LUMGU-654661 format. One record per atom (N, C-alpha, C): x, y, z. Coordinates in steps of 0.1 Angstrom, whole numbers, plus 5000, padded with zeros to 4 digits. Each point is the difference from the previous one (the first is absolute). Layout:
XYZ
...
//
This chain:
500849885000
499250125000
500950125000
499650104992
500850134999
500050075013
501250055004
500150095012
500750124995
499550125003
500750124996
501450015006
500950064993
501350005005
500150075014
499250105002
500150085013
499749905011
499149904998
499749915011
501049895000
500649964988
500949895000
501350035007
500450134999
501350035007
499850095012
498849995006
499750095012
501049975011
500650105006
501049995010
499549915011
500949915006
499649915011
500650055013
500750115000
500550055013
500050154999
500150075011
500150155000
501250054993
501149925001
501350044993
499950004985
499149924995
499850004985
499150114995
499350075009
499150104995
500850134997
499550074990
500650134996
499250125005
500650105003
499350125005
499649995014
499250105005
499450015013
501149995011
501250074997
501050005010
499650075013
499150094999
499650075012
499349915010
499449894996
499449915010
500649864999
500649964989
500649874999
501549994999
500650125001
501550004999
500649935012
501350015001
500749935011
499550035014
499650135002
499550035013
498650054999
499349964990
498650054998
499149945011
499050085003
499149965011
499249874997
499549994988
499249884996
500949885000
501250014996
501049895000
500249955014
500250105009
500349965014
498849935007
498850054996
498849945005
499849854996
500349984987
499949874994
501049915007
501250055002
501149915006
499749975014
499250095007
499749975014
499049885001
499349974990
499049895000
498750045006
499950125006
498750055005
499350094990
499149934993
499450074988
498750075005
499950134999
498850075003
499150014988
498850055003
499150044988
500650114993
500149994987
500650104991
499250034988
500150124995
499450044988
501150064991
500249944988
501050044990
499350094990
500550124999
499350104992
501050054989
499750004987
500850054990
499649964986
500750054990
499649974986
500149854997
499449954990
500249864996
501449984995
500449875001
501349964995
501250055008
499850035013
501050055009
500449905011
499549885000
500449905009
499149975012
498850055000
499149985012
499749865001
499549934990
499649865000
501249915003
501250044994
501249925002
500450005014
500050125006
500450025014
499149925009
498750004997
499049935009
500249854999
500349954988
500349854999
501349965008
501050094999
501249965007
499850015015
499250095005
499750015014
499349885004
499049964992
499249885004
500849885001
501049984992
500949885000
500750005013
500350115007
500850015012
499249985012
498749974999
499149985012
499649855000
499549975012
499549865002
498450004998
499550104994
498650014998
499649954986
498749965000
499449964987
499850124992
500550004987
499950114991
498749994992
499250105000
498850014991
500150134993
499649994987
500050124991
498650024995
499750135000
498750044994
500350134992
499350014989
500050134992
498650065001
500050125006
498750075003
499250034987
500649994989
499250034987
499149884997
500349885005
499249894997
499449935013
500650025011
499649935013
498850075006
499349935009
498850055007
500049955014
498850035006
499849955014
500249855002
499549934990
500149855001
501549955000
500850074993
501549965000
500650045014
499650115006
500550035013
499549905010
498749964999
499449915010
500749864999
500449964988
500749884998
501450005007
500650115000
501350015007
499850005015
498950075005
499750015014
499749865005
499349924992
499649865004
501349915002
501150044994
501249925002
500750025013
499750125006
500750035013
499749905011
501049965007
499849905011
499949864995
500249984987
500049864995
501449964996
500149884995
501349954996
500550074987
499150064993
500350084988
500850125003
499850065012
500750125004
500350005015
500949905004
500249995015
500750125006
500850074992
500750125006
499350134996
498849994995
499350124995
500350024985
499450104994
500150034986
500750134997
500950004991
500650124994
499250034987
499250105000
499250034989
500650114991
500349974988
500550114991
498850044991
499650125002
498850054993
500450114990
500049974988
500450094989
498950094996
500350134997
499150104996
498850015010
500450035012
499050015011
499050114998
500450104992
499150114997
498749964994
499949884994
498849954994
499149935010
500449985012
499149955011
499250115006
498749985001
499250115006
500249995015
499350095007
500250025015
499649875007
498949944996
499549885006
501049884998
500549994988
501049894998
501250025008
500550125001
501250035009
499749985015
498850045004
499649985014
499949855004
499749924990
499949855004
501349945005
501150074997
501349955004
500550055014
499350115004
500550075012
500149915013
499049925003
500049925012
501349915000
500349944989
501149904999
501450074999
500050124994
501250085001
500350045014
498950045007
500150045014
500649895009
499549884998
500449895008
501349944996
500550044988
501349954996
499949874992
498849954998
499849874992
500350024986
499850124995
500350044986
501050115000
501149984994
501050114997
499750054986
499750134999
499750054986
501250074994
500349974988
500950084991
499150034988
499750134999
499150054989
500950094991
499650004987
500750094991
498950094993
500450124996
499150094993
500950094992
499450044988
500750104992
499450145003
499050015009
499450135003
500350035015
499950135003
500450055013
499149925011
500749935008
499249915010
499250095010
500450125002
499350095010
498750054994
499849974987
498750044994
499149874997
500749894998
499249884995
500049895010
500750005011
500049895010
499350055012
499149915005
499250035012
500950045012
499650105007
500950055011
500349905010
499149915004
500349905010
501149904995
500149984987
501049914995
501350085000
500050134996
501250085000
500650015014
499150025010
500550025014
500849875005
499749894994
500649875004
501149964991
500450094991
501049964989
501150114999
501149954995
501150094997
500150024985
500050134995
500050024986
501550024995
500349934989
501350024994
499850044986
500750114996
499850054986
501149944991
499649944989
500949954990
500050114989
501250044996
500250104990
500449954986
499850084990
500449964987
501449964999
500349894993
501449954999
500850104991
501250045005
500950084992
500549934988
500350074989
500649934988
501249925003
500950045009
501249935003
499749865007
499050005009
499549885006
499349914990
499250064992
499249924990
501049944990
501150064997
501049944991
500649875005
500149995013
500549885006
499049894997
498750025002
499049904997
500049974985
500250104992
500049974985
501149914996
501250035006
501249914997
499749865004
499449995012
499749865006
499149934991
498950074995
499049944991
500649954987
500950094994
500649964987
500949885002
500850005011
500949885003
499249875002
498850025007
499249885003
499449944988
499450094991
499449954987
501149944991
501250065000
501049944992
500449865004
500149985013
500349875006
498849904998
498850055002
498849914999
499949954986
500150104990
499849964986
501249954993
501150005007
501349944994
500550094989
499950135001
500550104990
500850105007
500850074991
500850115005
499450134997
499550085010
499450134997
501050104996
499750084990
500950104995
499250134999
499950075012
499350135000
500850114994
499450084992
500750114994
500350105011
501150094998
500350105010
498850095003
499850015013
498950095004
498649935003
499949884995
498749935002
499749985014
500949955008
499749985015
499650135007
500850104997
499750135007
498750064995
499649984987
498850054995
498849935006
500049875001
498949925006
499950045015
501150025007
499950035014
499550145002
500250104991
499650135002
498550024995
499649924990
498750024994
498949925007
500349925010
499049925006
499250085011
500450125002
499350095010
500149955014
501149935003
500249965014
499249875003
499549934990
499249885001
500849884995
500649925009
500949894996
499249904992
498749985003
499249914992
499950044985
499950124998
500050054986
501349974993
501150035007
501349974995
500249854996
499549915009
500149864998
499249964987
498850064999
499249974988
500750044987
500650125001
500850054988
501149904996
500749965010
501249914998
499449874994
498949955005
499549874995
499550024985
499450114997
499550024986
501250024991
501150075005
501250024992
500649864996
500049915009
500649874997
499149934990
498750025001
499049934991
500250064986
500250134999
500150074987
501450014994
501049975009
501450014996
500449914989
500950044991
500549924989
501049905005
499849874998
500949905005
500949964988
501349985004
501049964990
501249935007
500249884996
501249935006
500049995015
498949985006
499949985014
500050135008
499850114993
499950135007
498750074997
499650095008
498850084997
500350145002
499750084990
500350145000
498850085006
500450095010
499050085006
500350154996
499150054991
500350134994
499350115007
500750124999
499550125007
498750044993
499949984987
498750044993
498849925005
500249875002
499049915005
499650055015
501050035007
499850045014
499250135001
500350094991
499250135000
498649974996
499849924990
498649974996
499249935011
500649905007
499349935010
499850085012
500950105003
499850085012
499250124998
499550024988
499350134997
498950025010
500050125007
499050055009
500049925013
500949905002
500049925012
500450075012
500750114999
500550075011
498950085007
498850014993
498950085006
499449935011
499850075012
499249955011
498850095001
498949964997
498850095001
498749925002
499250055009
498749955003
499150115004
499050034992
499250125002
499350005014
499949885006
499450005013
501049975011
501349994997
501049965010
500950115004
501049965008
500950105005
500950064989
500349934990
500950054990
499350134993
498749994998
499350114994
500150125008
499749995013
500150125009
501450055003
500949905000
501450045002
500550094988
499749964988
500450084988
499350145000
498750005003
499350135001
500650095010
500349945012
500750085011
501350054995
500849914994
501350044995
500050114990
499050004991
499850104990
499750145007
499150005009
499650125007
501150065008
500749915007
501150055008
501250054992
500249944988
501150054992
499750134994
498750034996
499650134996
500150105011
499649975012
500150095011
501550025004
500849904998
501450015003
500850074989
499450044989
500650074989
501149924993
499749874998
500949914993
499449964987
500250074989
499349964987
500449864995
501249965002
500449874995
499349895007
499950005013
499249905008
498650014996
499450124999
498650014996
499749944987
500950024990
499949944987
500049855000
500949955009
500249855001
498749945005
499450065011
498749945005
498850024990
500050114993
499050024990
500249894989
501249974996
500249904990
499549865005
500249975013
499549875005
498550005000
499450115003
498550004999
499549984986
500650074991
499650004986
500349864994
501149945003
500449874995
499049895005
499550035012
499049915005
498650024995
499850114992
498750034994
499150085009
500650065011
499150075010
500150154997
499450044989
500050144996
499250095010
498849955004
499150075009
500750045013
500649905007
500750035012
501150104999
500749994989
501150104998
499450144999
498950014992
499450144998
499550055014
499449925008
499450055012
501150045010
501149935001
501150045009
500750134995
500150024987
500750124995
499150125002
498749984998
499150115003
500050045015
500049905008
500050025015
501350085004
501149964994
501250065004
500150154996
499450034988
499950144996
499350095010
498949945006
499250085010
500649995014
500649895003
500549985014
501450055002
500949984991
501450035002
500650124993
499450054989
500450114993
499150125003
498749984996
498950095004
500350154999
500050075011
500150145000
501450064997
501049915000
501350044996
500150034985
499249934993
499950014985
498649964996
499050095002
498649964998
499749954986
500850064990
499849964986
500249854998
500849935009
500249864998
498849925000
498950045007
498849925001
499350004987
499750114993
499449994987
500949944989
501350025001
500949944990
500049845002
500049965012
500049855002
498749944997
498950085002
498749954996
499949984985
500650104993
500049994985
500849884996
501149975007
500949894996
499249865003
499350005011
499349885003
498849984990
499350104997
498949994990
500649954987
501150054996
500749964987
500349855001
500649965011
500449865001
498849914999
498950035007
498849925000
499450004986
500150114993
499550004986
500849924990
501350015002
501049944991
500049855003
500049965013
500349865003
501449964998
500449885004
501449964998
500249954986
501250014995
501350055007
500250155000
499150084992
500350144999
499850075014
499149945008
499750075013
501350025008
501049924998
501350025008
500650144998
499750064988
500650134997
499550125009
498750025000
499550115009
500249975015
499949875004
500249965014
501550025004
500949974991
501450035003
500350155002
499450084991
500150145001
499450055014
498949955004
499450045012
500849965012
500649885000
500849955011
501350085001
500650034989
501250095001
499750145005
498950054995
499650145005
499850005015
499349905005
499749995014
501249985009
500949914995
501249975008
500950125000
500050084990
501050115000
499350135004
498750005003
499350135004
500350035015
499950135004
500150035014
498849935008
500249985013
499149925007
499350085011
498849975003
499250065011
498949905004
499949985013
498949925005
499150085009
500150144999
499250095008
498549984998
499649964988
498649984998
499449885008
500849894999
499549885006
500150015015
501050075005
500150035015
498850085005
499750104991
498950095004
498649935001
499749924989
498749935000
499949905011
501249935003
500049905010
499850065014
500550125002
499850075013
498650045001
499450054990
498650045000
499149875003
500349894993
499249885002
500149955014
501250025006
500249955014
499050085009
499950134998
499150085009
498549964997
499749984988
498649964997
499649875006
501049904999
499749875005
500050005015
500650105006
500050015015
498850085005
499150044990
498850075004
500250155001
501150054996
500250145001
499550074987
498750035001
499450064988
499450145003
498950005008
499450135003
499150054989
499250105003
499150064991
500750094990
499449994988
500650094989
499650145003
501050104999
499750145003
498850054992
499150085006
498850054993
500350064986
501150085000
500350074987
500549914989
500349875003
500449904990
498849914996
498950005007
499049914997
499350034986
499449904994
499450014987
498950115000
500050084990
498950104999
499049954989
498849995004
499049954990
499350114992
500350125003
499450114993
501150094994
501049944993
501150074994
499450124992
500750115001
499650124992
499050095007
499449965011
499050085006
500650095011
501349985002
500650085011
500149935013
499449885001
500049925013
501449975004
500949984991
501449975004
500650115008
499650134998
500550115008
499549995015
498849945001
499449995013
500849895008
500649904992
500849905007
501350065005
500450114995
501350055004
501249954991
499749934989
501049954992
500750124992
501350005001
500850104993
500649944987
499650054989
500449954986
501450044997
501049915001
501450044998
500450084988
499349974989
500350074987
499650155001
499350045010
499650145001
501050085008
501149935004
501050065009
501450004993
500950105004
501350004994
500749875000
500749974989
500749874999
499149885001
498750024999
499049895000
500149925014
500350075010
500149935013
499450095011
499349945009
499550075012
500049905012
500450045011
500049915012
498649975005
499749885002
498749965007
500249855005
499049965008
500149875006
499449894990
500949914997
499649894991
499949865007
500949975009
499949885008
498850015010
499449885004
499150015011
500650065012
499250065009
500650075011
500849915009
499549875001
500749905008
501449974995
500350034988
501349974994
500850134997
499650115005
500750134998
501549985003
500850044990
501549995001
500649874996
499249914996
500649874996
500850014987
501149944999
500950004989
500249864994
499749984988
500249874993
501150014990
500050114992
500950014989
501350085005
501149954997
501350075002
500750004986
500450124996
500650024987
501349914999
500149934989
501249924998
501250094997
501249945000
501250084998
500550024986
499149964991
500350014985
499750154995
500550034988
499950134995
498650044998
499149914995
498650044997
499350045012
500149915011
499250035012
500650115008
501350024999
500650125007
499650134994
499850004986
499550124993
498650035005
499249905001
498650025004
500050055015
500949945008
500050055014
500450145001
501050054992
500450145000
498950094996
499349954990
498950084994
498950035011
499649895007
498950015010
500550075012
501349995004
500550075011
499950154998
500350044987
499950144997
498650055000
499149924994
498550044999
499450005014
500249895008
499449995013
500650085011
501350044997
500650085011
500449925012
500449884998
500549925011
499049965010
498749994996
498949965010
500249865004
//
């Protein structure tokens, strides 16, 4: 029966694993826990192909407990009950070590069904998830578990696994692999930190490679074709989606056009034009705003053009918008002001609207004069001092002028008109 190469050469010890030095290195915390033999409940969190399942299997081998595996995408309550029924029997005399893959697909009730046995120690849980466990794992499970984050595999570490795979296939198939210069490095860097993808590419290269005289040629051209788009990590409902959006927004705010273009490219390559447009529009209003007010209509025009054009031409106005925002002066005075006002409103600090500001239902009859409302345009410089805030909020300040040229010019103008009131 066919076995994928990634499973066929799966590491059998922690020393054979690549990457995750921060937890599995010589003095890594997870390595020390495993070596102690006292295995706690653990949740492994990180992208696919980074060694979560491999680490769980290695840990399970080092215990005297019966290993049971479930995948939450296909398992249900009946599968959990079947494991619970084994407890205290000859099938699981020392308890069960349950490896639960993709725990985020278990609902609250399914996760809760494990609680009693995790609490008693009859079940030791090792769960894995590609999504943030603090969002998708039931709090009672989290409080009884230790979370370990698995990170993307660096190209240098992935290259070790690629070389191992090439040597293994050569020995298994009785051929001499002849990789072109740069093939190993390309596969390692284009897999996006996912060793499983790298293994799949190596396996396909061997299948497609030209054999001659007991050797098989692994070409860079074939590697590029097989690895096309494989470095992308994207899920519109997962962490990768929100991480890229956050990185785009923070790069714009941080005035780094190169980083902003990089994250825009990742969104566009993933086909997520709408999310890119929304983040760029938001940044124009939140991070540039009053420092360069013209940025808002300019970016709106770029976004409208992008949506009308569609890909691939949409990349052009969006790139212009991103560069404009990243290189523009910055001000968050507007967002700070509205958030301060919202804080007062939510705290119940409202009060009655001053009589002179209330709606007049008989405009033009002179009733507005009876209100006491002073029409600013009838006064010099189109300004007259009067009470606008509710009496209960007299003197409240929400807006503070930013230190950019545009807002400082406005500040100087109104200081001159208002006379420092």
